[in-house]
N, C-alpha and C positions, 0 to 999 in steps of 0.2 A: 630936675631931670626926670624922663621918663622913665619906665622900665622896657628894655625893648627885647620884642618877643621873638626868640629863632625858630622859623620853621623847619622841619625837614622836607628836602628835597627829594623825592621817590626817585629822580634820576641820577644822584649821584651816588657813586659806587657804595656798599658798606665799608666799614671798617676791616680788614682782613681777618681780627679776630671776632668779628662778630657774632661767626655759630659756633665760638667754643662751646665745650659742656657748661652746665650751670657750674658755678664756684670756680670757675678758670677764666681770670678777667684777662687774661692775654695769651699768646702764644707760649713764650716761655713758662709761666705758670701751670699750662697746660702739659706741657715736654715733663716739668719737674714732677706732676701729678702721677705721670703714665710711669716717670722713671721710678718712682715710690714704690707704685703700686706691683711693677714688675721685680722691685727687689725682695718686696714681702713675697711674693709668690716664688721667687728662688728660696729665701729662707723656709717657708713653709716644705716644700718638695725635700730640699737639705733635711729638714727634721725630721720629716717623714721615713726617710731613704738614710738614715742615722750618718749623714754626711758631716757628722762633728769632731771636733780632736779637743785636744785641750792643750793649751802651751803653758809652761811652768817657767815663774819668774820666783829667784829668792827672795829671800826675807833676810836679812843678815843681824845679826848682833850688833850691836856698837862700840865693843869691844876692840882692842887692838888686833886681834885676832880674825876679826868678821865672818864667824863662824855663821853656816847657814843654820837659823831656828827654823824655819819651816819656807815648804813653797805654797805659792799663789797657782792654783790653776784656773786659767782663763778661758773659756770656751771660743772656739773659731767653727765658726759656719761656712762651709765650701759651697762652691757654686757646682755647676754640672762639669764643668773644666777642672776642677780640684784649686781652683784659686780659692783665697780667704774673702768672703765678703766682709768688710770694714763694719764692725758693728756701732759706729757711728750713725752709720746708712738706714739702722732699722731698731736698736735699742729702745730708744726714745717711743718708737710708733706701737713696740710689742709690749710696753713694760707693763700696760692695764689690761691684757687680753689673753685669752687661752696660750695663744703663738708662744707669750714670753712664758707663762708655767710650762710649757713641753721645751722652750728650752734649759729652760732650771731642773727639768727632771733628765735631760743629756747630760749637764755639766755635772750634775748630782752623781748619775751612775757611771760616768768617764772616771770620774773623782775616785768615787769606790773602787772601781776599777783597780785602779791605780795604787791605793792603797793595799788592796788584796796582793798584789803582785810585788810589792815592794815594802816589807815588813819593818823596813828603818824610817820608812818615808811618812813625814808628817804634812798635812796639807789643808788648806783652805779652799772653800768655794764659795762661790757666790750666789747669794739667793733673794728673791723679792719678797717682803712679808707675805705678799699676795699669794705666794707657793705654799703658805703653811697647810690653809685649807683644802689645798688640790690633794685628790688622793691618789694619783698617780705619784707624785711627789715623794709622800709621806711611805707608800707602799714597798719604794723603791729603797729610801733608807731602811725601812724595818726587813726587808728582805736580807739585808745587805748584814745587818746586827745580829740576825738569825744565824747567822752563817760564822760569824765570827764575832760573839759579844765584847770583845777589845777594839773593835774596829774604831768604835768614836773615840777611842781616848790619841787618834793620829789624826781625827776627823776636827776640823776649824769652821764653821760657817759663817760667812760675812753677811751684813746686811746694812745697808746704808742707812744714814739719820733719815733722808726723807722716808724712805719707803717703810722705817721701824715707827715713824710716824700716824702713818696712814690708820695703822691699826695697832695703839700701843699697849691694848689690853691683850692681843689674842698674840702678841709677840711674848709679852711676859709670860703667860702659859705656856707658851710654846717651848720658851727657854726653859722653863722650871722643868717642866717634864722631861726634856731630854737632858737636864743634868743627871741624870741617874745612870745615862749611858759614858758618862764619861767627853762627852762633847764638850768644845770649847767655841764663845763666840765673839766676834771681831765686829766691831762698829764702826764703817767702811764711811770715807770722807766726815772724819769729826772736824767739826769747825765751821763747818759750811751753814749752819744756822737753823736749820731744819728741827732740832731737837728742842721738846721743851724741857727744860730743868726740874721741872717736880717729876718727869717720868726718867729721867735719867736714873738715881739712885735705886728705884724699883728694877730696872732692866737687870739680867745676870751677865753683863759684857765681860768677858775678860782682857779684852784689848781694844784700843780705839787705835783707827789708823788716820794719821793726821793729812787733811786734805791737800794737795797738792800746791793748791793756790798760795798757803802759806810758806811753803817749801823752796819753790823757785825763787831764786835769787835772794834768799834768805840771809846770806851773808854780809849784803848792803842792803840791808831794810828794817830798818829798827821797829818798824809796826809791827811786821810779820817776826820779828823776832820775839817781840812782846807777847803778841796774839797766842804764839805756841809756846811761851812759857806759862802763860795762863793755862792753857789746854794740858799742858803738862801736868800742874798742880791738881787740876781740878781730876784727870785722871787717876793721879797718886792718892788724892782722898778715898777714891773709891777702887783705890788697890787694883787700878788694870794696868796693865802694860801698852807701853806708846810706840806707836808704829810712824814713820816718816815717810810717806810714798812721794813719788817721784823725784828721786831724788839722782841729778845727773853730773853734778859738779863737787869734785874735791873741796872745794871750798866750803859748798853746801853743807857737807856731810863733816867736815871739821865743826861748823859753825851749829849744828845739830846736837854734834856729841858734847860740847859745850854747854850746849842750854837741857842737856840730862835726858835725851830720846832714849828709849832701850835699844830699838831696832831700827831699820832703815831699809827699805826697798826702791829700786830705781833702776835706770840702767847703767848707772854707774856700777853696780856689781852685777847685772848681767841682763839682757832683754829677756822676753818671755819666748821661750823653742818648745816647739814639739818633740825635739831630739835632744832630751835632757840624759845628764851625764850616766844616770843608772839606767839608760837604756842602751848607751854604749858600751857600758860596760857587758851589761848582759849578752849583747849581741858578737862582742869580744869572745864570752866564754864558750856561748855556742858556736863561733867559726873556728876557735879551737878544739 
């Protein structure tokens, strides 16, 4: 069988997507590219104009009282109309560039303000390991610590497994330097598989947050139970507190308590809110 050669007829109309920009091979891809670029433009504008908030979600102790151990402050970026731009729409794209560093700075600044305004608050803030060498981030922290040297005792910095492993030596040095200020550290997404065991013992993490993929439906999943049991055992060997993320069902919580987890976080105990209980109390006092 011979090879059939297909010639292009100049009189046949071009495909409707033939003139799309390089790298966009269909109208759908072009539209997605334009949408993503527009989203990033909105995020840049929001950060530049300080249109960011923190949403606070409680982390509770596993005891019967379910006492709140601390809150996590989750950054919320707002568009020009005041609506939240979903983090999933831009976080992966900004993780490795300067916009990601600026978002980390905004989260830290808002978190430090909350700590200054609420002496009883203990708060965790997310950061990328890439922000360690970003001058503005460190300056923001240092200014706050100069104003209140004990502020660090109520601050927890969360770094994900994947982020910590991009520059492990830098993270270890950073944690060593900040320990003197009483700042605690939590390893986020624990169990996701990114961390190298040889580095685990050298980090100064005080707590690990067990990845939600092992928590969802854990009460009916033997493999997830075995994984979480192993993660808890490993954390205990290094005297680290264990926190289970994404707990949404009472059965999941009961299973996690049975496995020995120290704290839990998720919609079962409270959704992230920009109007936490302490602001309502402050407003009530002001109104009275």
